[in-house]
N, C-alpha and C positions, 0 to 999 in steps of 0.2 A: 647603358644596357649592353650586355654581352650578346653577340650574334648567335643565332641557331647554328649548330654544326651538323654537317652531314657528309658522309663518304659515298653517297649513292649517286647523285646526279648534280650537274652544274651546266651553265650555258653562258655564252656571250652574245654579241650582236649577230654573229654568223655561224655559231656552232652550238650543238648540244652534245654532252658527253654523259654516258652511263658507266659508272665504275671506270672512267678514263677512256672508254671506247666511244668513238664518234657514232652518233645515232644514224647518220646517213649511210655509213659503212655497214652497220648492223641491219638496216633496212634492206640492203642489197644482198647480204650474205647469210644472215641469221634467221632463225624462226622465233615465233613468240615464246615457245618453250625454252629456247636458248636464253632469251632475255629474262625470263622468270628466274632461271638459275643464276644468271649474271647479277640480277638485282639482289637476290637473297644470299648467294654464296660468294659473289665477287669473282666468279670465273665462268667460262663457257663449259657446257656439258660435253661429255663424250657422245658419240652417235647413239650408243645404247641407252645412256641416261636420257637423251632427248626423246627417244622412242618410248621409254617407260613413262616419262612425264606427260607426253601426249596421250598415252593410254589412260593414265590416271584422270586427266582433265576430261577425256571423253566419258570415262566410266561414271563420273559424278555429275555430269552436265544436267541430267534430268532423270527423274525416277517416277514421273507421273504427277498430274495436277493435284493429287491428294496429299502429296508430301507437304509438311508444314510450311516450308519456304515458298513453294509454288502456290499453295492455297492462300497464304498471307499476301503474296504479290497480286494474285487475281482479285482478292477481296478489296485490296486498296485500289486497284485499277477500276473495279466496278463502282466504287464510290467516289473516285477522283479521276476524272477524265482529262484533267489539265496538266498533270505532272507525271511523266514517265519515270523520272528519277525517284519520286516519292514511292511509287508502286514497287520498283525494283529494290529500293532501300528497305521497304517493309518486308520483302522476302529475305533479304540478308539478315535483318534483325530477328527473324524467326530461327536462325541457325544458332544452335547451342550444343551443350553436351549431349542432349537427347536426340538431336537431329543434326547430323553433319559434323559435330564437334568431337565425336568419340575418337577420331583419328589422332588428335592431339594427346588425349589421355592414353591411347594405345602406344604412341611414340614414347611417352614418359615411362610406361611399363616396360617397353622393349629396351630402352636405354638403361633402366634399372636392372633388368635381367642380364644384359650383356656386361654391365659393370660388375654385377655380383659374381658372374662367372670368372671375370678377369681378376677380381680382388681375392676371391677364395681359391682360385686355381682349379675350378671344377668345370666339367663340360656344360655346354649350354643346356643340355637335356636336364641335368641335375638342378641347374638354376631355375629352369621352368617348373620343375617338380616342387621346389621349395616355394616359389611364388604362388603356385596353385594352392598349396597347403596353407600358406599364410592368408590367402584370400578366403579360403573356407573357414579358417579359424576366426577371421575378422568379419565374416559375413559380408564380404565386398564382392561386387561384380568385377568381371574381367573384361575391360574394354577391348573391342576388336573381335570379340567372339559372339556368335548368335545373331539372328536376324528375325524380325517379326514376320516378314513375307517369305524369304528364302530359308525355310527351316531346315532343308536338307543341305543345300549348298548354294551360295551366291555365285551365279554363273560368271561374274566378273573376276572373281578371285583366281580361278584356275588360269584364265587367260593372262592375267597380270603376272602371276608367278611363272608361267611358261615363258612369257616374254623376258622376265627378269633373268631366268636361267639361260635362255638363248643368247641374251645380250651381255652376259657376264656381269650383271649388276647384282644378282642375288648374293647376299652375304650373311653376316651374323643376324641381322634383323629378321630376314625371312626364316632362317634356321631356327631361331629362338621362338618365333611365333608358331611355327609348325609343331615344335615340341610342346609349347603351351597348349595348343589345341588338343594334342594327344593326351596330355595329363589331365586336362579339364574334362575331356570326354570319359576318361577312366574313373575319375574321382567324383564328378558332379553329374553330368549327363552330356550327350552329344551336343557340342556347341561349335558349329562350323565357323571358320574364319569369315568375317564379313568384309565388305569393301573398305570400311574404316581401318580395320586391322591390316588388310593387304596393302593399302596405300601407305599406312604408317611404317610397315616393314620395309617397303621399297624406298620410301623417302629417307628412312634411317640409313639404309645402305648407300644411298646417294650422298649423304652427309648433311641433310637438313636438320635443324633444331626442332624440338617437339612442337613448337607453335605452328610449324608449317603444316602439321596435320589438319589444322583448321583453316589456315590461310589458303592452302591449295584447294580445299573443298569449296571455299568461297569463290576463288577465281574461276573454277570450273562451273559452279552452279550459276554464276551470274549469266553465262551464256544461255542456260535454260530459262532463267527468270525473264530475260529480255524477250524470249520467244513466247513465254506464257502470257506476259503482259501485252505483247503485240497481238496475240490471238484474242485475248479478252477484249481489246479495243475494236478489233476488226469484225468479230463474229457475234458479240453479245451486246445487249442493251445495258445502259447504266443501271446500277442498283438491281441487277438481276439475281445476285446471290442472296438467298434467303435460308434461314435455318429454322428447323422445328424446335421450339423452345417449350419446355414443360416447367411451369412455375411450381415450386414446392416450398415456398416461404409461408409466413403466417398469413391467414386470411385478411382481406381488407377490413380495416377497423370501421365499425359503424359510427356514424355521427351522433 
């Protein structure tokens, strides 16, 4: 049987290494955001990249108990008082393209737009215009734009983009997404950039692959899920979550 291969981490009787760097040295001099970049990209981030990654993790940590991931975690905690891991896992399993996963799709869209501009030798603005036109023709949604709650502007987006500009991290990803927002607003309706789109643009500019759009949301949201589960255990009785159910199936059959 061939062994599993990995370039991420290894250890012996007295040491642990992540990407060739000693864990005890990282514990003394690095941050958790540093280690996330090291794990995924094989390098340590710049100070600006570290600040932006911290901002992203803070921005996605929690958005209220009614979000699908938090609600699922609380429901599992309400019915299962013996397994913290099961409750947190239930919350993670509720993350998908409709909740928390749009960042990955937005990163694919950004990568496609940047590649189109490079391939065709056109400005990012023109590439964004073409992609909006293609989405309209194909009746496809544009991931990273629009929000159910923050219909005018997601307050986290401006903060993230201001930090990206100040730290010298903002690049083609941010520029393309801003152009996409402008053309979508002109051709469809006002669709402000949401947190999924903002983190996707920044992660693209840091150098992450598209899957990181979902990975980083999960990493950040786990912090919120653990707090939601802890509060459910501490403040609420078991089986306290009840739903109003309206049955609209066939009437009971008579004997």
